[in-house]
Residue, then its C-alpha position, 0 to 999 in steps of 0.5 A: m768246662d760248662l757244656n754251654i760255654i763249649i757249645g757257644l765257642l764251637s758255634g762261634s768258630l763254625a759261624t766264623l768259618l762259614i762267613k769266611e767261606v761265603f766271602n770266598q765264594i763271593n770273591r770267586k764269583v766276582d773273579f769269574s764274572r770279571d774274567l768272563k767279561k774280559l774274555t768276551f770283550e777280547r773276543k768281541l775286539d778280535k771279531a771287530e778288528k777282522a770284520v772292520s778290516f774285511y768290510s773296509t777293504y770291501l768298501n774301498t773295492i766297491i768305491e773303485m768299481k763304482k767310480s769305474y762304471e761312472v767313468i764309462l757312463k760319463t764317456l757314453n753320455e758326453d761322447k768323450d774319447l776315452d779307452i774304455s778297455i782300460v776301465e774294463n780291465i780295472i773293473n775285472q781286476h777289482s772283481n777278482n780281488l773281491t772273489k779272493l777277499m770273499k773266499n779268504s776273509y769273509p767266513e771269519a769276518n761274518t762271525a761278527h754277527l754273533y757278537f754285534d747286531l748288524e742286521d739292517l734290512e732297510k739299508w741292504n736286503e735280499s731285494d737289493i742283492s737281486d737288483l744288483l745281480e739283475n742290473l749287472s746281468e742286464t748290463k753285461f747282456k747289452d755289452n755283449d750285444i754291442q761288442f757283437w755288432l762292433d765286431i761285425y762293423n769292423s769286419h765290414l769296414e775292413k772289407g770296404e763295405k761302408e754301407k753294411a758297416d754303417f748299418y751295424w754302427d746305427k744299431i750300436e748307437e740305437s742301443l747306447p741309451s738303453y745301455s747307459k740306463s743299465l749302467q746307471k742302475v749298476v752305479d745306483s746299486l753299488e752306491r746303496n751297497r756302499n752306504a750299507v757297508y759304511q753303516l755296518i762298519k760304523t755300527v761295529k765300532e759303536q758296539i765294541 
């Protein structure tokens, strides 16, 4: 057989094999890329579900706490005859629920930041956190003062010492406007936090 013919046949065969291998590699890359996208989507979906579940529960709790503070505020401003202790118990229960939620679910939900762009400093930032803590602390301080004077008031009232009791009741009434302002600050902070969390949930859903 002519050498040129043999070389031509071998070259043709090799070219066919090379082309086939090239197509195989391309198909492998396509499959890998598709599998990677599928895995990434599944991870994003898992993180999204956990984040939305956490923040939805957090949001509902914040709303309930905000409503509770609004009830106390309305009672003070409109001088309504309501049992504040019931509302305070609800607030304490929600506070405990938030503590458990943060401990059990937040670390996992927070990993959603690796897959979604959730930073929005205009809606909630370090300054807002500081304001909320300061407002809660200020309100609790004034609440303790009122409770202190109320205990003394009741003590004098039980002893029939009306003049002394009236003195401490006047102190309580004098402190109520300032106390109401502090409560309003807490309500405003919780409302800002509610809006920020609502937007965060919306952003996660939009970015899936």
